[in-house]
C-alpha positions in Angstrom: -84.2 24.1 82.7 -80.6 22.9 82.8 -77.9 24.8 81.1 -77.7 22.0 78.6 -81.4 22.5 77.8 -80.9 26.3 77.3 -78.4 25.8 74.4 -79.3 27.2 71.1 -81.1 24.4 69.3 -79.6 25.6 66.1 -76.0 25.6 67.4 -74.8 22.2 66.5 -71.1 23.2 66.5 -68.9 20.9 68.5 -65.2 21.6 68.7 -62.5 19.2 69.7 -58.9 19.7 70.5 -56.7 16.7 70.6 -53.2 17.0 72.2 -50.9 14.4 70.8 -48.0 15.1 73.2 -46.8 12.2 75.2 -47.3 12.6 78.9 -44.0 12.6 80.7 -45.6 12.8 84.1 -48.9 13.2 85.9 -50.6 16.5 85.4 -53.3 18.0 87.6 -56.6 19.0 86.0 -57.5 22.7 86.1 -60.2 23.5 88.6 -63.7 24.3 87.5 -64.7 27.6 89.0 -68.3 26.4 89.1 -67.4 23.5 91.2 -66.3 20.0 90.5 -63.8 18.7 88.1 -63.3 20.7 85.0 -64.3 18.9 81.8 -62.0 19.6 79.0 -63.8 20.9 76.0 -62.8 22.2 72.6 -62.5 25.8 74.0 -60.7 27.2 77.0 -62.5 29.4 79.6 -61.2 32.9 79.8 -60.5 32.8 83.5 -58.8 29.4 83.3 -55.1 29.1 84.2 -53.3 28.8 80.9 -50.2 27.1 82.4 -49.9 23.4 82.3 -49.6 21.3 85.4 -46.4 20.9 87.4 -43.6 19.1 85.6 -42.3 16.4 87.8 -39.0 16.6 86.1 -38.2 20.1 87.3 -37.4 21.0 90.9 -40.2 23.6 91.1 -42.6 21.2 89.5 -43.4 23.5 86.5 -42.3 23.7 83.0 -43.4 23.9 79.5 -44.6 20.6 78.1 -43.0 19.8 74.7 -45.3 20.0 71.8 -45.4 17.4 69.0 -45.3 19.7 66.0 -45.5 16.7 63.7 -48.9 15.8 65.0 -50.3 19.3 64.9 -50.3 19.8 68.6 -49.7 23.0 70.5 -52.4 23.0 73.3 -51.2 23.0 76.9 -53.4 20.1 78.0 -52.8 16.4 78.3 -52.9 14.4 75.1 -56.3 13.1 74.2 -58.3 15.5 76.7 -61.2 17.7 75.4 -63.7 19.8 77.3 -66.7 22.2 76.6 -67.4 25.4 78.6 -71.1 24.6 79.0 -71.6 23.1 82.4 -74.7 21.7 84.1 -75.7 22.5 87.6 -73.6 19.5 88.9 -70.5 20.7 87.1 -71.0 18.1 84.5 -70.8 18.8 80.8 -73.2 17.5 78.3 -70.5 17.5 75.6 -69.7 14.2 74.1 -66.3 12.7 75.0 -64.1 11.8 72.0 -62.3 8.5 72.4 -58.6 8.8 72.7 -56.9 7.7 69.5 -53.6 5.9 69.9 -50.8 7.9 68.4 -48.9 6.4 65.5 -45.3 5.5 66.2 -42.9 7.9 64.5 -41.5 6.5 61.2 -37.7 6.4 61.1 -36.2 8.7 58.4 -35.4 7.0 55.1 -31.8 5.9 55.0 -29.6 7.6 52.4 -28.5 5.4 49.4 -25.5 3.2 50.1 -22.2 4.0 48.5 -20.0 1.3 47.2 -17.3 0.1 49.6 -14.2 2.2 49.5 -15.9 5.2 47.9 -15.8 8.2 50.2 -17.5 11.5 49.5 -16.3 12.9 46.2 -14.1 9.9 45.4 -14.7 7.2 42.7 -15.2 3.6 43.9 -12.2 1.4 44.7 -12.9 -0.7 41.5 -12.4 2.4 39.4 -9.1 3.1 41.2 -7.9 -0.4 40.4 -8.8 -0.1 36.8 -7.0 3.2 36.4 -4.0 1.8 38.2 -3.9 -1.2 35.8 -4.2 1.0 32.7 -1.4 3.3 34.1 0.9 0.3 34.6 0.2 -1.0 31.1 1.0 2.4 29.6 4.2 2.7 31.6 5.3 -0.8 30.6 4.5 -0.1 26.9 6.5 3.2 27.1 9.4 1.4 28.7 9.4 -1.3 26.0 9.3 1.3 23.2 12.3 3.1 24.8 14.1 -0.3 25.1 13.5 -1.1 21.4 14.9 2.3 20.4 17.8 2.6 22.8 19.2 -1.0 22.4 20.3 -0.6 18.7 21.6 2.9 19.4 23.7 1.4 22.3 24.8 -1.4 20.0 25.9 1.1 17.3 28.8 2.1 19.6 30.3 -1.4 18.9 30.3 -0.9 15.1 33.7 -0.6 13.4 34.4 2.0 10.8 36.4 1.7 7.6 37.4 4.1 4.9 35.1 3.3 1.9 34.9 6.7 0.2 36.6 6.6 -3.2 38.7 9.4 -4.4 38.3 11.2 -7.8 35.2 11.7 -9.8 32.1 9.9 -8.7 28.7 9.4 -10.4 26.1 12.0 -9.4 23.5 11.1 -7.0 20.1 11.3 -8.7 17.3 9.7 -6.6 16.9 6.9 -4.1 19.5 5.4 -1.8 22.1 2.9 -2.9 24.3 0.9 -0.5 27.0 -1.7 -1.0 26.5 -4.8 1.2 29.6 -7.0 1.4 30.3 -10.4 2.9 34.0 -10.9 3.4 35.9 -14.1 4.0 38.1 -12.4 6.6 39.2 -14.7 9.4 40.2 -11.8 11.6 39.3 -12.3 15.2 38.6 -16.0 14.8 40.5 -18.5 17.0 41.9 -21.7 15.5 39.0 -23.6 17.2 36.5 -21.2 15.6 38.1 -21.5 12.2 37.8 -25.3 12.4 34.2 -25.1 13.6 33.2 -22.8 10.8 35.3 -24.7 8.2 36.9 -21.4 7.1 40.5 -22.7 6.8 43.4 -20.4 7.7 43.8 -18.6 4.4 45.5 -15.2 4.8 44.3 -12.1 3.0 40.8 -10.7 2.4 38.3 -11.5 -0.3 34.6 -11.0 -0.8 32.2 -13.9 -0.8 29.2 -11.8 -1.7 28.6 -8.3 -3.2 25.1 -6.9 -3.1 23.9 -3.5 -4.3 21.0 -2.5 -2.1 18.6 0.0 -3.7 16.0 1.8 -1.5 13.5 3.9 -3.5 12.4 7.4 -2.7 9.6 7.4 -5.3 7.5 4.6 -3.8 9.1 1.8 -5.9 10.0 -1.6 -4.4 13.4 -1.9 -2.7 15.8 -4.3 -4.4 18.8 -6.5 -3.6 21.0 -6.9 -6.7 23.7 -9.5 -6.6 27.0 -8.7 -8.3 28.7 -12.1 -8.7 32.1 -12.1 -7.1 33.6 -13.5 -10.4 32.1 -10.7 -12.5 34.7 -9.6 -15.0 34.9 -5.8 -14.9 37.5 -3.0 -15.2 39.3 -2.2 -11.9 40.5 1.4 -11.7 44.3 1.4 -12.1 44.5 -2.4 -12.4 43.0 -3.3 -15.8 40.2 -5.9 -16.0 39.8 -8.6 -13.4 37.3 -10.4 -11.3 35.4 -7.9 -9.2 36.5 -9.4 -5.9 40.1 -8.7 -6.8 39.3 -5.0 -6.2 38.7 -5.8 -2.5 41.8 -7.9 -2.2 43.9 -5.1 -3.8 42.5 -2.0 -2.3 39.9 -2.9 0.3 36.5 -1.3 0.6 37.6 2.0 -1.0 38.7 0.4 -4.3 35.7 -1.9 -4.3 33.3 1.0 -4.0 35.1 2.8 -6.7 35.0 -0.3 -9.0 31.3 -0.8 -8.5 30.5 2.9 -9.2 32.6 2.9 -12.4 31.0 -0.4 -13.6 27.4 0.5 -12.8 27.3 4.3 -13.0 25.4 4.3 -9.7 26.5 6.5 -6.8 27.0 4.4 -3.6 25.7 6.2 -0.5 26.9 3.8 2.2 29.0 0.7 2.8 28.2 -2.3 5.1 30.5 -5.3 5.6 30.1 -8.5 7.7 32.7 -11.2 8.2 32.5 -15.0 8.7 32.5 -14.8 12.5 30.0 -12.0 12.7 27.6 -13.7 10.4 27.6 -17.0 12.4 27.2 -15.1 15.7 24.2 -13.2 14.3 22.4 -16.5 13.4 23.2 -18.0 16.8 21.9 -14.9 18.6 18.5 -15.5 16.9 18.4 -19.2 18.0 18.9 -20.3 14.5 17.2 -19.3 11.2 14.7 -21.4 9.2 15.4 -21.7 5.5 14.2 -23.9 2.7 17.3 -25.8 1.4 16.6 -26.1 -2.4 18.5 -29.4 -2.8 20.7 -31.9 -0.9 24.0 -30.0 -0.1 27.1 -32.0 0.8 30.1 -29.7 0.6 33.2 -30.6 2.7 34.9 -27.2 1.9 31.9 -25.4 3.3 31.5 -27.9 6.1 27.9 -28.8 5.5 25.8 -31.8 4.8 22.2 -30.7 4.5 19.1 -32.4 3.2 16.5 -30.7 0.9 13.6 -29.0 2.6 12.7 -26.5 5.3 14.9 -26.6 8.4 16.5 -24.4 11.0 20.2 -23.8 10.6 22.8 -22.9 13.3 25.5 -20.3 12.8 28.1 -22.7 11.3 25.5 -24.4 9.1 24.2 -21.1 7.8 27.7 -19.9 7.0 28.3 -23.1 4.9 24.9 -22.6 3.2 25.7 -19.1 1.9 29.4 -20.0 1.0 28.9 -23.3 -0.8 29.2 -23.3 -4.6 30.7 -26.6 -5.6 27.5 -28.5 -4.8 25.3 -26.0 -6.6 24.6 -26.7 -10.3 24.4 -22.9 -10.9 27.8 -22.3 -9.4 28.4 -18.7 -8.3 25.0 -17.5 -9.5 23.3 -20.1 -7.4 25.3 -19.1 -4.4 24.4 -15.4 -4.9 20.7 -16.4 -5.0 21.0 -18.4 -1.7 22.8 -15.4 -0.1 19.9 -13.1 -0.8 17.5 -15.8 0.3 19.2 -16.2 3.7 19.7 -12.5 4.3 15.9 -12.1 4.0 15.3 -15.1 6.3 17.6 -13.5 8.9 15.7 -10.2 8.9 12.3 -12.0 8.9 13.4 -13.8 12.1 14.9 -10.6 13.6 11.7 -8.7 13.2 9.5 -11.5 14.5 7.8 -11.4 17.9 10.0 -14.3 18.9 12.9 -11.8 18.8 11.4 -8.4 19.6 9.3 -9.6 22.6 12.3 -11.4 24.2 14.6 -8.7 25.5 17.7 -10.9 25.9 17.3 -12.2 22.3 16.7 -8.7 20.9 19.7 -7.4 22.8 21.9 -10.3 21.7 20.9 -9.9 18.0 21.6 -6.2 17.9 24.9 -6.4 19.7 26.1 -9.5 17.8 25.3 -7.8 14.5 27.0 -4.6 15.6 30.2 -6.3 16.7 30.4 -8.3 13.4 29.7 -5.3 11.1 31.9 -2.7 9.6 30.5 0.4 8.0 32.0 3.1 5.9 32.8 6.6 7.2 29.6 8.6 6.8 27.3 5.6 6.9 24.7 6.4 9.6 22.3 4.3 11.7 19.5 5.5 9.4 21.5 4.1 6.4 21.9 0.7 8.2 18.2 0.7 9.0 17.3 1.1 5.4 19.6 -1.8 4.4 18.0 -4.1 7.0 14.5 -3.1 5.9 15.3 -3.8 2.3 16.6 -7.2 3.3 13.4 -8.0 5.1 11.2 -6.8 2.2 13.0 -9.0 -0.3 11.8 -12.1 1.6 8.2 -11.0 2.0 7.3 -10.0 -1.5 7.5 -6.2 -0.8 11.0 -6.1 -2.3 12.9 -7.6 -5.2 15.8 -10.1 -5.2 17.7 -9.7 -8.5 21.0 -10.3 -10.2 22.7 -8.2 -12.8 21.9 -9.3 -16.4 24.4 -12.0 -17.5 25.5 -13.0 -21.0 28.0 -15.7 -20.1 28.4 -17.3 -16.6 31.5 -19.2 -17.7 33.5 -16.6 -19.6 37.2 -17.6 -20.1 39.6 -14.9 -19.1 43.3 -14.4 -18.2 42.1 -14.5 -14.5 40.3 -17.8 -15.0 36.6 -18.6 -15.7 34.6 -15.5 -15.0 31.0 -14.1 -15.3 30.4 -11.7 -18.2 27.6 -9.2 -17.9 25.2 -8.4 -20.7 26.6 -4.9 -21.4 23.5 -3.4 -23.0 21.0 -4.8 -20.6 23.2 -4.1 -17.6 23.5 -0.4 -18.7 19.7 -0.1 -19.0 19.2 -2.0 -15.7 21.6 0.2 -13.7 20.2 3.3 -15.4 16.7 2.5 -13.9 18.3 2.1 -10.5 20.1 5.4 -10.8 16.9 7.2 -11.8 14.8 5.3 -9.2 12.5 3.8 -11.8 10.7 0.4 -11.5 12.9 -2.6 -12.1 12.0 -5.6 -14.2 
């Protein structure tokens, strides 16, 4: 009986060891002590040399064969070889030989997710940087523009002239709200002969007022108001009997004019603002002209205008003639006062428009032209002038009121000529509401 026939018939255990290491060189098979070539089986013989064959890569021909841990290897025999320790008389094993399975190629590791271009470790993508840079530039530009809007009028304020407009003696008490006297004078000071001819002002000496407006700014939430005091109003002038109100300016300048207004109205005047012919025309030109609705055809040689009825843009000289003319107006001085309030509102509407504010050269020109042509009373601050300008703008947009003192006779004969007589009772009630900061009719 052969050794194969002497196996336990009940022992059907067959073990296989598969070495998945790649062969890097030729390896000699271990010798079978029973003779013949050793058959590789699933178990090693106790007396078998445990070392692998010589490694052709080393000088001494021996070395450890690397083990493919990923394939579960670890045996020191060629990949794919298997043997059994049961041998027949001829040194042949009766154990079945397992076919060698080709090893699978190693899969490359999965590549990490790709980052956007320009995004290093811990840094946002380049697109985010561009967006942040754009936002930062916009914020810097906006801040610079706000600074420009604030600094420009403050710089222009240094060009404003000051006059003494604080009256002496007893003055009405200040109750509530702010009240300012806005005066347009016919002063030719600073105008050359050519400018006088262009503006049709003539060369009259002296100083008179072409417009007198009491500006009321409420502190109680009421609407602001522009109240015209016609220049021919017949009122008492302190120390000079009764006369037309513009005579106060001719006699005693801004100080006597303020005192006259306070005594006639009972209202405390908090500030004084005056603009002359040349300053007015330059302000209009600095805005590129001002649009206004001409109420009727106006042909007045003394004012130097010939305008047709309707909406149109007026230049500086045309605007000056528009607010000065009274001979072509059927309402005379009252009609002129109405047009003056209308045009002042139009100026501020244009000054506050994007066409002015968003153009730095125009905004700069307007503020500095206005400052150079304006005179303010001692104690009148930039905040006071700002309130006056805001009231002028409100009067043209429906948020403010454009009024005239109550009149009883627009053609009242006096020793000083034809004058305007106030309605005494209604005027007292009217100015009492201004003094107490109450709603006006």
